[in-house]
C-alpha positions as CSV (number, residue, x, y, z in Angstrom):
1,X,99.9,122.1,117.1
2,X,96.6,120.6,116.1
3,X,97.5,121.7,112.3
4,X,100.6,120.5,112.6
5,X,99.5,116.8,113.8
6,X,96.7,116.4,110.9
7,X,99.4,117.1,108.5
8,X,101.8,115.2,110.0
9,X,99.0,112.4,110.1
10,X,97.8,112.9,106.6
11,X,101.7,112.7,105.4
12,X,102.4,109.0,106.6
13,X,98.6,108.0,105.6
14,X,99.6,108.6,102.5
15,X,103.1,107.5,102.3
16,X,101.5,104.0,104.2
17,X,99.0,104.2,101.1
18,X,101.5,104.1,98.6
19,X,101.4,100.1,98.3
20,X,97.2,100.5,97.1
21,X,99.0,102.7,94.1
22,X,101.8,101.1,92.4
23,X,100.5,98.2,91.4
24,X,98.0,100.2,89.5
25,X,101.2,101.5,87.2
26,X,101.3,97.7,85.9
27,X,102.6,96.5,83.2
28,X,104.9,99.7,83.8
29,X,108.3,98.0,85.6
30,X,109.8,99.5,88.4
31,X,112.9,101.3,85.7
32,X,109.9,102.7,83.7
33,X,107.9,103.7,87.3
34,X,110.3,105.2,88.8
35,X,111.5,107.1,86.0
36,X,108.2,108.6,85.6
37,X,108.3,109.4,89.7
38,X,111.5,111.2,89.0
39,X,110.0,113.6,85.9
40,X,107.0,114.5,87.1
41,X,108.0,115.5,90.6
42,X,110.1,117.8,89.4
43,X,106.8,118.9,87.4
44,X,104.8,119.1,90.3
45,X,107.3,120.6,93.4
46,X,108.6,123.6,90.4
47,X,104.7,124.5,89.3
48,X,104.1,124.2,94.1
49,X,107.4,126.6,94.1
50,X,105.7,129.0,91.4
51,X,102.9,129.3,93.5
52,X,104.8,130.7,96.4
53,X,107.3,132.3,94.3
54,X,110.4,131.3,95.6
55,X,113.8,131.8,94.4
56,X,116.0,133.3,96.7
57,X,116.5,129.6,97.6
58,X,119.0,129.5,94.7
59,X,121.2,132.2,96.0
60,X,121.6,130.2,98.7
61,X,122.5,126.7,97.1
62,X,126.2,126.6,97.0
63,X,128.1,123.3,95.7
64,X,128.9,122.2,99.1
65,X,124.5,121.9,99.5
66,X,124.8,121.1,95.2
67,X,126.6,118.0,95.5
68,X,125.3,116.3,99.3
69,X,122.1,116.7,97.0
70,X,122.9,114.9,94.5
71,X,124.2,112.3,96.4
72,X,120.9,112.0,98.5
73,X,119.4,111.7,94.8
74,X,120.8,108.5,93.9
75,X,120.7,107.5,97.2
76,X,116.3,108.0,97.2
77,X,116.5,106.9,94.0
78,X,118.1,103.5,94.9
79,X,115.1,103.5,97.9
80,X,112.4,104.2,95.6
81,X,113.1,102.0,92.8
82,X,113.8,99.4,95.6
83,X,110.2,99.9,97.1
84,X,108.4,100.1,94.0
85,X,110.1,96.8,93.0
86,X,109.3,95.4,96.9
87,X,105.4,96.0,96.0
88,X,104.7,95.2,92.6
89,X,106.6,92.2,93.3
90,X,104.7,90.3,96.2
91,X,107.1,91.7,98.7
92,X,105.3,94.9,100.6
93,X,105.2,93.0,104.5
94,X,109.3,93.1,103.5
95,X,109.4,96.7,102.2
96,X,106.8,97.6,105.4
97,X,110.0,95.9,107.9
98,X,112.6,97.9,106.3
99,X,110.3,101.2,107.4
100,X,110.4,99.4,110.7
101,X,114.0,98.9,111.3
102,X,115.3,102.1,109.7
103,X,115.2,104.1,113.1
104,X,117.6,101.6,114.8
105,X,119.5,102.0,111.6
106,X,120.2,105.6,111.8
107,X,121.2,104.9,116.0
108,X,124.2,102.5,114.3
109,X,124.6,105.8,112.4
110,X,124.9,107.5,115.7
111,X,127.4,105.4,116.7
112,X,129.9,104.9,113.8
113,X,129.4,108.7,112.2
114,X,129.0,111.0,114.7
115,X,130.7,108.5,118.2
116,X,127.2,108.9,119.8
117,X,127.4,106.8,123.3
118,X,124.2,105.1,123.5
119,X,122.3,104.1,126.5
120,X,121.5,101.0,127.6
121,X,118.0,100.5,126.8
122,X,119.1,101.7,123.1
123,X,121.6,98.8,122.9
124,X,119.1,96.0,123.8
125,X,116.5,97.6,121.5
126,X,119.8,97.1,118.6
127,X,120.6,93.9,119.7
128,X,116.7,93.1,119.6
129,X,117.0,94.1,116.1
130,X,120.0,92.3,115.1
131,X,118.2,88.8,116.3
132,X,115.2,90.0,114.7
133,X,117.2,89.7,110.9
134,X,118.6,86.7,111.4
135,X,114.9,85.2,112.6
136,X,113.3,86.9,109.4
137,X,116.9,85.9,107.7
138,X,116.2,82.4,108.3
139,X,112.0,82.9,108.1
140,X,112.8,83.8,104.4
141,X,115.5,81.5,103.9
142,X,117.9,84.7,102.6
143,X,118.5,88.0,104.5
144,X,116.0,90.4,104.1
145,X,117.6,92.4,101.8
146,X,114.7,94.4,100.4
147,X,114.3,95.8,103.9
148,X,117.8,96.3,104.6
149,X,118.3,98.3,101.1
150,X,115.4,100.1,101.9
151,X,115.9,101.2,105.4
152,X,120.0,102.0,104.7
153,X,118.9,103.5,101.7
154,X,116.5,105.5,103.7
155,X,118.9,106.8,106.5
156,X,121.9,107.9,104.8
157,X,119.6,110.0,102.9
158,X,118.3,111.2,106.2
159,X,121.9,111.7,106.5
160,X,123.2,113.7,103.7
161,X,119.8,115.6,103.4
162,X,120.8,116.7,107.6
163,X,124.2,118.2,106.2
164,X,122.5,119.7,103.1
165,X,119.9,121.5,105.5
166,X,117.6,122.7,103.0
167,X,113.4,122.9,103.0
168,X,112.2,119.5,101.5
169,X,110.3,121.4,98.8
170,X,113.6,122.9,97.7
171,X,115.3,119.6,98.5
172,X,113.0,117.8,96.4
173,X,113.5,120.5,93.1
174,X,117.2,120.0,93.0
175,X,116.9,116.5,93.5
176,X,115.0,115.6,90.8
177,X,116.3,118.4,88.5
178,X,120.1,116.2,89.0
179,X,118.1,112.9,88.0
180,X,115.7,113.6,85.2
181,X,117.6,113.6,82.4
182,X,118.8,110.3,83.7
183,X,115.2,109.0,83.7
184,X,113.8,111.0,80.8
185,X,116.7,109.0,79.1
186,X,115.6,106.0,80.0
187,X,112.0,106.8,79.4
188,X,113.0,107.3,75.7
189,X,115.3,104.2,75.3
190,X,112.4,101.5,76.7
191,X,110.2,103.7,74.3
192,X,112.5,103.2,71.4
193,X,112.2,99.5,72.2
194,X,108.6,99.6,72.5
195,X,109.0,98.3,76.0
196,X,107.3,101.7,77.4
197,X,104.2,101.1,78.6
198,X,103.3,105.3,78.8
199,X,100.8,106.2,76.7
200,X,99.7,103.0,74.9
201,X,97.5,101.3,77.7
202,X,95.2,104.0,77.4
203,X,94.9,107.6,78.6
204,X,93.4,106.5,82.5
205,X,97.2,104.8,82.7
206,X,98.9,107.9,81.4
207,X,97.6,110.0,84.2
208,X,98.1,107.7,87.0
209,X,101.7,108.0,85.7
210,X,102.0,111.3,85.6
211,X,100.2,111.4,88.9
212,X,103.2,109.8,90.8
213,X,104.4,113.6,91.0
214,X,101.7,114.7,93.0
215,X,101.9,111.3,95.1
216,X,105.2,111.9,95.6
217,X,105.1,115.8,96.9
218,X,101.8,116.2,98.9
219,X,102.7,113.8,101.1
220,X,106.0,116.1,101.4
221,X,104.2,119.6,101.1
222,X,102.5,117.4,104.2
223,X,104.9,116.8,106.2
224,X,107.2,119.6,105.8
225,X,104.2,121.5,107.4
226,X,104.3,119.3,110.4
227,X,108.0,119.5,111.1
228,X,107.8,123.0,112.1
229,X,104.8,122.8,114.2
230,X,105.4,119.9,116.3
231,X,108.7,118.6,118.5
232,X,110.4,115.8,117.2
233,X,108.8,113.6,119.7
234,X,105.6,113.9,118.4
235,X,107.0,113.7,114.2
236,X,109.4,110.4,115.6
237,X,106.1,108.4,117.0
238,X,103.6,109.5,113.7
239,X,106.4,108.0,111.7
240,X,105.3,104.8,112.5
241,X,101.9,105.2,111.4
242,X,103.8,104.5,107.0
243,X,105.0,101.3,108.0
244,X,102.3,99.9,109.8
245,X,99.5,100.4,107.2
246,X,102.0,98.8,104.6
247,X,102.2,96.0,107.0
248,X,98.2,95.7,106.7
249,X,97.9,96.4,103.1
250,X,100.5,93.2,102.6
251,X,99.0,90.9,104.8
252,X,95.0,91.7,104.6
253,X,94.6,93.1,101.6
254,X,97.5,91.6,99.3
255,X,97.5,88.2,101.0
256,X,101.3,87.9,101.0
257,X,102.7,84.7,103.5
258,X,103.6,85.1,107.2
259,X,104.4,81.3,108.4
260,X,105.3,81.9,112.7
261,X,109.3,82.5,111.6
262,X,108.2,85.7,110.2
263,X,105.9,87.3,113.1
264,X,108.9,86.1,115.3
265,X,111.3,88.3,113.8
266,X,108.8,91.5,113.3
267,X,107.8,90.7,117.2
268,X,111.7,91.6,118.2
269,X,111.2,94.4,116.0
270,X,108.1,95.7,116.6
271,X,109.4,95.0,120.6
272,X,112.4,96.8,119.9
273,X,110.9,99.8,118.7
274,X,108.6,99.9,121.5
275,X,111.8,99.9,123.7
276,X,114.1,102.7,121.8
277,X,110.9,104.9,122.3
278,X,110.1,104.5,125.8
279,X,113.9,105.1,126.3
280,X,113.9,107.8,124.0
281,X,111.0,109.5,125.5
282,X,112.0,108.7,129.5
283,X,115.8,110.7,128.8
284,X,113.8,113.6,126.9
285,X,111.7,113.8,130.3
286,X,115.4,113.6,132.6
287,X,116.7,116.0,130.7
288,X,113.4,118.3,130.9
289,X,112.9,117.8,134.5
290,X,116.8,118.6,134.6
291,X,116.6,121.7,132.9
292,X,114.5,123.1,134.9
293,X,115.5,122.4,138.1
294,X,118.9,124.2,136.7
295,X,116.3,127.0,135.8
296,X,114.9,127.2,139.1
297,X,118.4,127.1,140.7
298,X,119.6,130.3,138.7
299,X,116.8,131.9,139.8
300,X,117.0,131.7,142.9
301,X,120.3,132.7,142.9
302,X,119.3,135.8,141.2
């Protein structure tokens, strides 16, 4: 379990440090960075799979999984592109908000799609999250679209991956393979127009753009290693490391504004997450206790 915690922390810390990486790729625009991230991620993950000599998964892919992962590729491309744009245009704190409210969106998906019944404290958390969005709409003078798009896209992505049920490296290989040709086409198009940054701003800049593949693949591999060793409750706690770091970078490194109205919205979100986490831990303890009691009763009868 110790190794799992180390891998999990490392994965979420690396994801949390992304806002320090994407600005290094300027003057490349968000579209070009996204295209290179897709292409070089495919190269990186294929190298990982080749090192593992992992090819048997191709026989279990099937049309259903392929369609689900193709849809996941489109959704995560929206997420990646929005995030890169947000960070490189001075909206890192709003992008962090997206990952803070993602668990609340996931809870709502459970109600709408899986007909799950929420406990009272879960409804309270959703209510606080809704109030936070209203407060932030006032604070920004507009709905927090970046945060909402990031949260919704990542929640849909997680849902599609759940249905596809494929390990992360193999899944990423399919997703980036599906979007590779459009990404390559976009890169060639802007190169033909003379708008490309890759190869026109020195070797270091080109290496950083290509490094987007490694930056994407490494935390994913670490997360995969953590996921198979840790209970979901621990993973759920670790996931807040990334947006906390993103928020801190936006506030203390990139010096984004945080007027009182935005603080109020974020405080409501954090209160909602504390409520959701506390209720989940309480429910898990109760379920565990009920299972223990049933087991003891069964043993006594025999």
